[in-house]
C-alpha positions in Angstrom: 59.8 -3.9 81.9 57.5 -4.2 84.9 55.3 -1.4 83.5 55.2 -3.1 80.1 54.2 -6.4 81.7 51.4 -4.6 83.7 50.1 -2.9 80.6 50.1 -6.2 78.7 48.2 -7.9 81.5 45.6 -5.1 81.7 45.0 -5.4 77.9 45.2 -9.2 77.8 48.2 -9.2 75.4 51.1 -11.5 75.2 54.7 -10.3 74.9 57.5 -11.7 72.7 61.2 -11.0 73.0 64.4 -12.3 71.6 67.2 -12.1 74.3 70.7 -11.6 72.9 74.0 -10.9 74.7 75.3 -7.4 74.2 79.0 -6.7 74.4 81.7 -8.4 76.4 81.4 -9.0 80.1 77.6 -9.0 80.3 75.1 -11.8 80.7 75.0 -14.5 78.1 71.9 -15.1 76.0 71.1 -18.1 78.2 71.5 -16.0 81.3 69.3 -13.3 79.9 66.6 -15.8 79.1 66.7 -17.2 82.6 66.6 -13.7 84.1 63.5 -12.8 82.0 61.9 -16.1 83.0 62.6 -15.7 86.7 61.8 -12.0 86.9 58.9 -11.6 84.5 57.5 -15.1 83.8 58.7 -15.5 80.2 59.0 -19.0 78.8 60.7 -20.4 75.7 58.5 -20.3 72.6 61.2 -21.2 70.1 64.8 -22.5 70.5 66.5 -21.2 67.3 66.5 -18.3 67.2 65.6 -18.1 70.9 62.3 -16.4 71.3 60.5 -16.0 74.7 56.8 -15.4 75.3 55.0 -14.1 78.3 51.3 -14.8 78.5 49.0 -12.2 80.3 48.3 -12.9 83.9 44.8 -13.0 85.2 43.7 -10.8 88.1 43.9 -13.8 90.4 47.4 -14.7 89.3 48.5 -11.1 89.7 47.0 -11.0 93.3 48.7 -14.3 94.2 52.1 -13.1 92.8 51.8 -9.9 94.8 51.0 -11.8 97.9 53.7 -14.5 97.3 51.2 -17.3 96.6 52.5 -18.0 93.1 
């Protein structure tokens, strides 16, 4: 997923995803959404059905994130 996000940033593209729990014992849909938000910067675009979006990072944002300024 990190590689996909980097490619999207380099090409100034946004990403959409629809998190959904898979099988018993795994993360819930809400937990998955929180994980994608925390780990990759996705935000809620639509509540029902739940769709997340990640906007491309600028070079400055990428540098700040890499150096823990974000």
